[in-house]
C-alpha positions as CSV (number, residue, x, y, z in Angstrom):
1,M,121.4,113.5,100.9
2,F,123.8,115.1,98.4
3,H,127.1,116.8,98.9
4,E,129.0,119.4,96.8
5,L,132.1,117.1,96.7
6,S,130.1,114.6,94.6
7,P,127.3,116.4,92.8
8,G,124.7,114.2,91.1
9,S,125.6,111.2,93.3
10,A,123.2,110.4,96.2
11,F,124.2,109.3,99.6
12,W,121.6,106.8,100.8
13,L,120.9,107.2,104.5
14,P,119.6,104.2,106.5
15,H,115.8,104.6,105.8
16,G,116.4,105.4,102.1
17,A,118.8,102.5,101.8
18,R,116.0,100.2,103.1
19,I,113.7,101.2,100.3
20,Y,116.4,101.2,97.7
21,N,117.5,97.7,98.6
22,K,114.0,96.4,98.8
23,L,113.2,97.7,95.3
24,I,116.2,95.7,94.0
25,S,115.2,92.5,95.9
26,F,111.6,93.0,94.7
27,I,112.8,92.8,91.1
28,K,115.1,89.9,91.9
29,E,112.1,87.9,93.0
30,F,110.6,88.3,89.6
31,Y,113.9,87.3,88.0
32,W,113.8,83.9,89.8
33,D,110.3,83.2,88.5
34,R,110.9,84.5,85.0
35,G,114.1,82.7,84.1
36,Y,116.7,85.5,84.4
37,D,120.3,84.8,85.4
38,E,122.0,87.6,87.3
39,I,125.6,88.4,86.3
40,I,128.1,91.0,87.6
41,T,130.3,92.9,85.2
42,P,133.2,95.4,85.6
43,N,132.6,99.1,86.2
44,V,135.5,100.3,84.0
45,F,136.6,99.3,80.5
46,N,139.1,100.2,78.0
47,L,137.5,102.7,75.6
48,D,138.1,100.1,72.8
49,L,134.9,98.4,74.1
50,W,132.9,101.5,73.5
51,H,134.4,102.1,70.0
52,K,133.4,98.5,69.1
53,S,129.8,99.1,70.5
54,G,129.5,102.5,68.8
55,H,128.9,104.3,72.0
56,A,132.3,106.2,71.8
57,M,131.1,107.9,68.6
58,H,127.6,108.8,69.9
59,Y,128.1,109.0,73.7
60,K,131.7,109.8,74.7
61,D,130.9,113.3,75.9
62,D,128.6,111.8,78.5
63,M,131.2,109.4,79.8
64,F,133.8,109.7,82.5
65,C,137.1,109.0,80.7
66,F,140.6,108.7,82.1
67,D,144.1,107.5,81.4
68,V,145.3,104.1,82.4
69,E,148.9,103.4,81.5
70,G,148.7,105.5,78.4
71,Q,145.4,104.1,77.2
72,E,141.9,105.7,77.4
73,W,139.5,104.0,79.7
74,A,136.0,104.9,80.9
75,M,133.4,104.2,83.6
76,K,130.5,102.3,82.1
77,P,127.3,104.4,81.4
78,M,125.3,101.2,80.5
79,N,125.7,97.4,80.8
80,C,124.9,96.2,77.3
81,P,128.4,96.0,75.8
82,G,129.7,94.1,78.8
83,H,126.8,91.6,78.4
84,C,127.8,91.1,74.8
85,L,131.3,90.1,76.0
86,V,129.7,87.5,78.3
87,F,127.5,86.1,75.5
88,A,130.5,85.9,73.2
89,D,132.8,84.2,75.7
90,S,131.3,80.7,75.1
91,I,129.9,78.8,72.1
92,R,126.1,79.2,72.3
93,S,123.5,76.8,70.8
94,Y,120.0,77.5,69.5
95,R,118.9,75.3,72.4
96,D,120.4,77.8,74.9
97,L,118.2,80.6,73.7
98,P,116.7,82.7,75.0
99,M,119.4,83.8,77.5
100,R,118.3,86.5,79.9
101,F,121.2,88.3,81.7
102,A,120.3,90.7,84.5
103,D,122.7,93.2,86.1
104,F,122.4,95.8,88.8
105,G,125.9,97.2,88.1
106,V,126.6,100.8,89.1
107,L,126.5,103.2,86.1
108,H,128.0,106.7,85.7
109,R,127.1,109.3,83.2
110,N,128.8,112.7,82.9
111,E,125.7,114.9,83.0
112,L,126.3,118.6,83.0
113,S,126.0,120.1,86.4
114,G,123.2,122.4,85.3
115,A,121.1,119.4,84.2
116,L,121.3,117.5,87.5
117,T,117.8,117.4,89.1
118,G,117.5,115.7,92.5
119,L,117.1,111.9,92.0
120,T,115.6,112.1,88.6
121,R,118.8,113.1,86.8
122,V,122.0,112.0,88.4
123,R,125.5,110.9,87.6
124,R,125.7,107.7,89.6
125,F,122.8,105.2,89.5
126,Q,121.7,101.6,89.2
127,Q,119.2,100.1,86.8
128,D,117.2,96.9,87.0
129,D,118.9,96.3,83.7
130,A,118.7,93.1,81.7
131,H,119.4,91.9,78.2
132,I,117.7,89.0,76.4
133,Y,119.5,87.1,73.6
134,C,117.0,85.2,71.5
135,R,116.3,83.9,68.0
136,E,114.2,86.0,65.6
137,D,111.3,83.6,66.0
138,Q,111.4,84.2,69.8
139,I,111.2,88.0,69.6
140,E,107.4,88.4,70.1
141,A,107.3,85.9,73.0
142,E,110.2,87.6,74.8
143,V,108.8,91.1,74.2
144,L,105.4,90.0,75.4
145,G,107.1,88.4,78.5
146,A,108.8,91.7,79.2
147,L,105.5,93.7,78.8
148,N,103.7,91.3,81.2
149,F,106.6,91.6,83.6
150,M,106.1,95.4,83.5
151,K,102.4,95.1,84.0
152,D,102.9,92.9,87.1
153,V,105.3,95.5,88.6
154,Y,103.2,98.6,88.0
155,N,100.0,96.9,89.1
156,I,101.6,96.2,92.5
157,F,102.6,99.9,92.7
158,G,99.0,100.9,91.7
159,M,100.3,102.9,88.7
160,T,98.8,103.0,85.2
161,Y,100.8,103.3,82.0
162,K,100.7,104.0,78.3
163,L,102.8,102.4,75.5
164,E,104.7,104.2,72.7
165,L,106.7,102.7,69.9
166,S,109.8,104.9,69.2
167,T,111.1,104.4,65.7
168,R,114.3,104.8,63.7
169,P,116.2,108.1,64.5
170,K,118.2,110.1,62.0
171,K,121.5,108.8,63.5
172,A,120.5,105.2,63.4
173,L,123.1,102.4,62.7
174,G,122.4,99.6,60.3
175,E,120.2,99.0,57.3
176,V,116.7,100.3,56.9
177,A,115.3,96.8,56.2
178,V,116.6,95.5,59.5
179,W,115.0,98.5,61.3
180,D,111.7,97.8,59.5
181,R,111.8,94.2,60.7
182,A,112.5,95.2,64.2
183,E,109.8,97.8,64.4
184,A,107.2,95.4,62.9
185,A,108.1,92.7,65.5
186,L,107.6,95.2,68.4
187,A,104.3,96.4,66.9
188,R,102.9,92.8,66.7
189,A,103.9,92.2,70.3
190,M,102.2,95.4,71.5
191,D,99.0,94.5,69.6
192,K,99.0,91.1,71.3
193,F,99.6,92.7,74.7
194,S,97.1,95.5,74.7
195,G,95.2,95.4,71.4
196,E,95.4,97.3,68.2
197,G,95.0,101.0,68.5
198,S,96.0,101.0,72.2
199,W,99.4,102.5,71.7
200,R,100.9,105.3,69.6
201,I,104.0,105.8,67.5
202,N,106.7,108.2,68.6
203,P,108.6,108.7,65.3
204,G,112.3,109.1,65.2
205,D,112.8,108.7,69.0
206,G,114.4,105.2,69.0
207,A,117.9,104.5,70.2
208,F,120.7,104.6,67.6
209,Y,120.9,100.8,67.7
210,G,117.2,99.8,67.5
211,P,113.5,100.8,68.0
212,K,112.0,100.7,71.5
213,I,108.8,100.5,73.5
214,D,108.6,103.4,75.9
215,I,106.3,102.9,78.8
216,K,104.8,106.2,80.2
217,V,103.9,105.6,83.8
218,M,101.2,107.6,85.6
219,D,101.4,108.1,89.4
220,A,98.7,108.8,91.9
221,M,98.5,112.5,90.7
222,D,98.3,111.4,87.0
223,R,101.8,112.8,86.3
224,I,103.7,111.0,83.6
225,H,107.1,109.4,84.2
226,Q,109.5,107.6,81.8
227,C,110.7,104.6,83.7
228,A,110.4,101.2,82.1
229,T,111.5,100.5,78.6
230,V,111.8,97.5,76.1
231,Q,114.3,98.0,73.2
232,L,115.0,95.7,70.3
233,D,118.6,95.6,69.0
234,F,119.9,94.1,65.8
235,Q,123.1,96.2,65.8
236,L,125.1,95.2,68.9
237,P,125.0,91.5,68.0
238,I,126.5,92.5,64.6
239,R,129.1,94.8,66.0
240,F,130.2,92.1,68.5
241,D,129.9,89.3,66.0
242,L,127.6,87.3,68.3
243,Q,126.4,84.0,67.0
244,Y,124.9,80.7,68.0
245,T,125.0,77.2,66.4
246,T,121.8,76.2,64.5
247,Q,120.3,72.8,63.6
248,S,121.3,73.2,60.0
249,K,124.2,71.3,58.5
250,E,124.0,73.3,55.2
251,E,127.2,75.3,54.5
252,G,126.8,78.9,55.6
253,K,123.8,78.2,57.8
254,Q,125.5,76.4,60.7
255,F,125.6,79.7,62.6
256,A,123.0,82.5,63.1
257,R,123.0,85.9,64.8
258,P,120.9,86.4,67.9
259,V,118.6,89.4,68.5
260,M,119.2,91.4,71.7
261,I,116.4,92.9,73.7
262,H,117.2,95.6,76.3
263,R,114.7,95.9,79.0
264,A,114.2,97.6,82.4
265,M,111.1,97.6,84.6
266,L,112.0,100.3,87.2
267,G,114.5,102.1,85.0
268,S,117.0,103.7,87.4
269,V,116.3,102.8,91.0
270,E,117.1,106.4,91.9
271,R,114.4,107.8,89.6
272,M,111.8,105.2,90.7
273,F,112.5,106.0,94.3
274,A,111.7,109.7,93.6
275,V,108.5,108.8,91.7
276,L,107.3,106.4,94.4
277,C,108.0,109.0,97.2
278,E,105.4,111.3,95.6
279,H,103.2,108.5,94.4
280,Y,102.7,107.2,97.9
281,G,103.0,110.6,99.6
282,G,105.2,109.0,102.3
283,K,102.6,106.3,103.1
284,W,104.7,103.4,102.0
285,P,103.0,100.0,101.9
286,L,104.3,97.7,104.6
287,W,106.4,95.5,102.3
288,L,108.3,98.6,101.1
289,S,108.1,100.8,104.3
290,P,111.4,101.8,106.1
291,R,109.4,102.5,109.3
292,Q,107.0,99.6,109.9
293,V,106.4,99.5,113.6
294,Q,106.9,102.0,116.4
295,L,106.5,100.8,120.0
296,V,105.1,103.4,122.4
297,P,105.5,102.5,126.1
298,V,103.2,104.7,128.2
299,H,105.7,104.8,131.1
300,A,109.4,104.0,131.8
301,D,108.3,100.9,133.7
302,F,107.4,99.3,130.4
303,F,110.7,100.1,128.5
304,D,112.1,96.6,129.1
305,Y,108.9,94.8,127.9
306,S,108.9,97.1,124.9
307,S,112.5,96.2,124.1
308,E,111.7,92.5,124.3
309,I,108.9,92.9,121.7
310,R,111.2,95.0,119.6
311,D,113.9,92.2,119.6
312,K,111.2,89.6,118.7
313,L,109.9,91.7,115.7
314,H,113.5,92.4,114.6
315,K,114.3,88.7,114.4
316,E,111.3,88.3,112.1
317,G,112.8,90.8,109.8
318,F,110.7,93.9,110.6
319,Y,111.9,97.5,110.9
320,V,110.8,98.4,114.4
321,D,111.8,101.2,116.9
322,V,111.0,101.9,120.5
323,D,110.3,105.5,121.7
324,L,112.2,105.7,124.9
325,S,112.1,109.5,125.0
326,K,110.6,111.6,127.9
327,E,107.8,112.9,125.6
328,T,104.2,112.6,126.7
329,F,102.2,109.6,125.5
330,K,100.1,111.7,123.1
331,K,103.3,113.3,121.7
332,K,104.9,109.9,121.1
333,V,101.9,108.7,119.2
334,R,101.7,111.9,117.2
335,N,105.4,111.7,116.3
336,A,105.0,108.1,115.1
337,Q,102.1,109.1,112.9
338,I,104.0,112.1,111.4
339,A,106.9,109.7,110.7
340,Q,104.3,107.5,108.9
341,Y,105.0,104.3,110.8
342,N,102.6,101.7,109.5
343,Y,101.7,100.6,113.1
344,Q,102.1,102.1,116.5
345,L,102.0,99.6,119.4
346,V,100.9,101.0,122.7
347,I,102.5,99.2,125.7
348,G,101.1,99.6,129.2
349,A,100.4,97.6,132.4
350,Q,97.6,95.5,130.8
351,E,99.6,94.7,127.7
352,K,102.6,93.6,129.8
353,E,100.5,91.4,132.0
354,N,98.6,89.8,129.1
355,G,101.6,89.4,126.8
356,T,99.9,91.6,124.2
357,V,100.3,94.9,122.3
358,N,97.6,97.5,121.6
359,I,97.6,98.3,117.9
360,R,97.0,101.7,116.2
361,N,97.5,101.9,112.5
362,R,98.9,104.8,110.4
363,E,95.5,106.4,110.0
364,N,95.2,106.5,113.9
365,V,92.5,103.8,113.9
366,V,92.7,101.8,117.1
367,E,92.6,98.1,116.2
368,G,92.9,96.9,119.8
369,E,94.7,94.4,121.8
370,M,96.4,91.3,120.3
371,K,98.9,88.7,121.4
372,V,102.4,89.5,120.2
373,D,102.7,86.3,118.2
374,E,99.3,86.9,116.5
375,F,100.5,90.4,115.6
376,I,103.7,89.0,114.0
377,E,101.6,86.7,111.9
378,K,99.4,89.6,110.9
379,L,102.5,91.5,109.8
380,K,103.9,88.6,107.9
381,K,100.7,88.1,106.0
382,E,100.5,91.8,105.1
383,R,104.1,91.9,104.1
384,E,103.5,89.2,101.6
385,E,100.2,90.6,100.2
386,Y,101.9,92.3,97.2
387,K,102.9,88.9,95.9
């Protein structure tokens, strides 16, 4: 829901919060396997940080700024400058690289009220944001790793995608030669990932700090969405004077500057939620569904047995409800189907006597009677199928 007292900032109700949190934990599972370290950074910073990063010059009108003891502060609209502070806090060695920092910090952008559009353009949001600090010789491998990460995520969602290389804009920071190197590195990685000629150039649409790979995602209705992105950045490491120690003992070569890769798979969780709502048409797969099981007792005599099953499923981590209303049996089943529960479990005298449940799936196909423990194992297996 939204409210006029905080336009552009969503209130997540219980079922929406289930999906929202699952999308975040879904990405965190990939982080564990792909060598990311999650960090947590502040939500507000002195504006000096944004002057140092260059965002104040390019982005201040889109930031929420306020006074703190006579100094100008702002809520963060992105995580990258804060991550640079983390990298700069310790002496880094070439052996430490690549370093992959992930952050689900809350971001705020001062979008004009007329530009706000549901969950696709908001003021308060979270991203599955991460920044990779690496050596120049590691760029292609890290970009390829990010593209393969993206491929795994969108294959699970059943979505296709197209790649675009967005190049140097008019307001770019830094030397043209540095931009040329960055664009060439991204192009080589894209060729290795999907083959020459499989992507196109989007001239002049890069970020002010570096070129980027835009991933255009197609949903079930072949509509295009901008969600994932991979961006190469030579500028922020310069502006924050980031460096790492090298193997060289030659004067002037003991330190080198890392390259920074910005990447997100979902993009904003809010926008991805909106995209997936329409992509799935409300028929969420079990692992992502906020309504997994509805128990339908045929008579009040079976309310207690239904509640016992509900507690057992709940302990196994499933979202399960019991319809204890006075509606007719047919109405209860119909309501569960309209609500898109993945499974409806009919409970009557036979099921209570046998210690079973009678299973109907979301498409109203009767799968028949099954022992409760067997049904739980069936659910567990289906819940893990996306992996």
